[in-house]
N, C-alpha and C positions, 0 to 999 in steps of 0.2 A: 565814527566809532569811538567807544569810550570804555574805560575801566574804572571800577570803584575799588579803592584800596582801603580795606578796613584794618586799622592798626593804631600805632601811636607815632607821635612826633616828639622830638626831644632836643634839648640843647646838650651837646657833648663837649665836655671839657677834657682835653687830652694833654697829659703831661708825660714828658719823655725823661726817664731816669737813665743817665749815661753810664750805667754799670749793669750788673746782673743781680737780680733778687737773691739768687742762691748764695751770693757772697755775704749776705746780711741776715739770712734766716738760718737758724740752727735748730736741729731737732730737739736738743736738750734745753732750749730756752724755757725758763719757768713761766714766763708770760710774754706775750707778743708786744714789744714796745720798740718799734723801729722808726727811723726817720729817713726819708728819701729826698735828696736834693734834686729838684726838677727845674733846671734852668730854661728848658724849652716847654712852652705851653701854648695851646691854641684852643679857641672856642669855636665850635662849628655847629651847623644845623644837621640834625640827624633824626633817628627814629625810622624803623623799617618802612612805615607808610610813606613818610616824606621822601626817603631815599628811592623807593620803587617809583613813586610818582615823578621824581626828578629825572630818573633815567628814562622812563617812558616818554616824558616830554621831549628829551633829547632826540628820541626816535620819531618824533612828530605826532604822537598820539594824544588824544584828549584824555586826561587822567584826573581823577577826583579822589583825593585822600579823605577818609572819614576818621576823625579822631576827636578827642577832648583835650583841650590845652588850658593853660592857666592865665592869670592876670598879667604875666610878664611876656606874653606871646607877640608883642607888637613888632619886634625885630624880625622874627621868623615870618610874620604875616607880610611884612614889607618885602622880604626875600621871595616868598611865594608869588606875590604880585609881580615882582620884577621878572620872575621866570615864566609868568603866564599860567600858573597852576591855580585852579579854582579853590576857594575857601568855602564853597557852598555848604559842605557837609562837615565843617570843622566847628565844634562848639566850644565856647570859652566859659570856663568855670572861674568866676571872679574871686572865689574864696581860697584858691590854692595855686600852686606853681605848675608851669609846664614841666613834664617829666625831665629829669636831669640825669645824665651819665657822667661820672667822674672816673676817668680811666688813666691809670699809670702804666706805661709800657717800658720794659727794660730792653737791654741789648740782645737778649735771646728771643725777643718778640713775645715774652710772657706778659699777660695783662692782669692787673688787679683793678677790679671795677666795683664802684659803689653806685647803686642805682636808686634814685628817688622817684617813685611812680607818679606822685602828685596827681594831676588831673586824669591820668590814665585810670585811676581807681573808679572813675565815674563813666567810663566809655560805654558801659552797657546801656546808658540812657540814650545813646544815639540809636537811630533806627534806620535800617536799609529801606529806602523809599520803594514803594510798590508801583508807583505811577510813572516811573522813569525807566527808560530802556538802557541797560548797560550790556555790552557785548561779553564782558568777562568781569568777575569779581575776584578779589584776593582776600583771604583771611591770613593775616600775618600776626606777629607778636603783639599781645595785648593782655589785659587781665582775662582770666579763664572764663568768667561769666560772660563777658562781652564776646569773646571768640565763639563760644557755643551759641549764644543768642544770634549773632550776626550770620553764622553759618546756616542756622535754621531759617532765618529771614531770606537769605539768598536762595535757598531751596524753594521756599514758598513763593518767591518772586520769579522762579524759573530762570535764575541767572547761574550759568555754570561758573564754578570758581576753583581757584588754586588754593590749596591748603599749604601754607609756607610758615610753619610755626616758629622757625628760628630759635632764639633763646627761650621762648615760652615752652619749648618741648619739655623742659625740666619741671614745669608746673602741672603737666597733664598726666593723669594716671591712665592705665590701660583701657578702662571703660570709656573715658573721654576721648582718647585717641581713636578708639573704634567708631565712635560717633562721627568723627571727622572722616574716617575711611568710608563709612557708609554714605556720607552726604557729599563729599568733595568729588569734583570731576577729575582733578589732577592733584598730585601731591609732590611737593618739592622740599627736599631736605639735603643737608650735607652729610658727609660720611659719619661723623660722630653723632649727629641727630638721628640718623638712620639706626645706628647701633642701639640707642636708647629706645627708639620706637619698636625695633624688632624684638628687643628683650621684653618690653611691656605688652606687646601684642602676641608674641609667640608665632609670628607669621614670617614666611620667606618673602623676598622681593616679588617673586612670581605670584604668590598668593595674594599679596596686597594689590598687585597690578591687575588681577582678575576682578577686583572690586571697583576699580576706577578706570578711567581711560588711559592714564599713564602714571607711573611712579618715576620720578627723576631724582637721582642721587648724584650730587656733585662730589668729586674726589680730588679737589685742589689742582695741583700741577699736572695730575694725570687726566684731567678732563672731567667727564661726567658719563653716567649710565642712564639710559632711558628704557624703561620696561613698558611695552605697550603691545597689546594684541598678540601675546605669546612671542614677541620679538624683543630682543635686547639690542639696543643701539649703543655702540661705543663711540662717544663724542670726544674728539681730541681737544686739548686745551689750545687756546690761541696764544701766540707768543707775545709776552709783555716786554716793552722796552726797558722797564725797570720794575722792581718790586719794592714799593715805598710804603704802602699802607693797605693791609688786607681788610680793614674795617669797611663794611658796606659792599663787599664783593658779592655776597649772597643776594643782596637786594638788586644789584646791577644785573646779575644773572637772571633773577626773577623777572625783571623788566623785559629782558630779551625774550624770555620764555613767553610772557604774556603778549608781547608784540607778535610773535609767531602764531600764537593761538588766535589773536584777533584777525590776522591776515590769512589764516588757514594755510600756513606753510607746512611742508612735510617735516617730520621729526628730525631728520638728519640735518636739515638746514636750520630749523628752529634752534636745535641744540648748539649749533655753531654760532648763530647770532648771539645767543645767551653767553656762550664762552667768550666771545670777543668783547661783549659788554663788561664782563668781569675783568678781562685783561686791561682794558682801558682804565677801569676804576683803580686797579691795584697800582697803576703807575703814578697816581696822585695822592697826596695827603688830604685827608678829609673825605667825607662821603658824598658831597655835592659840589666839588670844586673842579671836576673835569667837564670838558665840553668837546663837541665835534660837529661837523656838518654831515649830512647823510652821504654826500659824495666822498668825503674822506673815510667814512665808515665803510662804504662799499669797496673802496680801494684797498683798505686794510683786510677786508673779508677775502677778497680775491687773492691777495698776497699770501694770506695765511692758509687758505683752504683750496686754492687752485681753480676755483670757478666763480663766475660772476653772480652776485646777489641781485636778483630781479625783484624789486619791491616798489 
């Protein structure tokens, strides 16, 4: 069984500011000219497609990210090879850089992010293969043209897919979002993304759920909501041992969701698998630095939810 993850890969440079932005930003400043001393810095592998693929691989599934990367991709390529993640559908653009995120985090967990799309600007030139079977596809954050094109290609190839727009929700207008609602099999958004989507579509969760097989809305420490077949499932959050880094939790949840879809697991259990994936991720700094065995995962699942996970 396999999943095709259409999105982007990036290098993420994360800098920690050991103070609060609000102490240095004033509303009456004539111009923004501030300097943040960041003694803690780390560079990590990221991008939603890479993060989802990494988490699915931890669950033992074959996962194939599809993305465009740049001339500086060799370190990330080595990492994917080490993890056993295929690079078959990753295209290298030799004239530009791999997408880059530069993120500064303060003590209130506020983020200031600068994003350089680089090779992501050309991801529409990738094509979903029609001669290969995939059990599930994912459309996640990417340039808008690529997201629309790859969604249509998944439909034409008869591949059911999850629409997980993540940060790209800000780039999509109401008409574009409606196209995804009409084409997607499942939709996954967090609470703030759903608020944007709802405002631009003018539809309730139930109305969106009538057009797809399920709408899933994550609500942080409160868990998640799954709307499917006129039923609303309230999924509890899994207990995290620590809250160290929320970056990448949505991708980890998405991987758990896709795993449940591939295995044809019921919604209540699928939601709990996804919830536990997010909890494991939040315990670790970075988006691809956590790991576990399936036996340990099953043990934590039973401890959190009170019943055995049979997979």
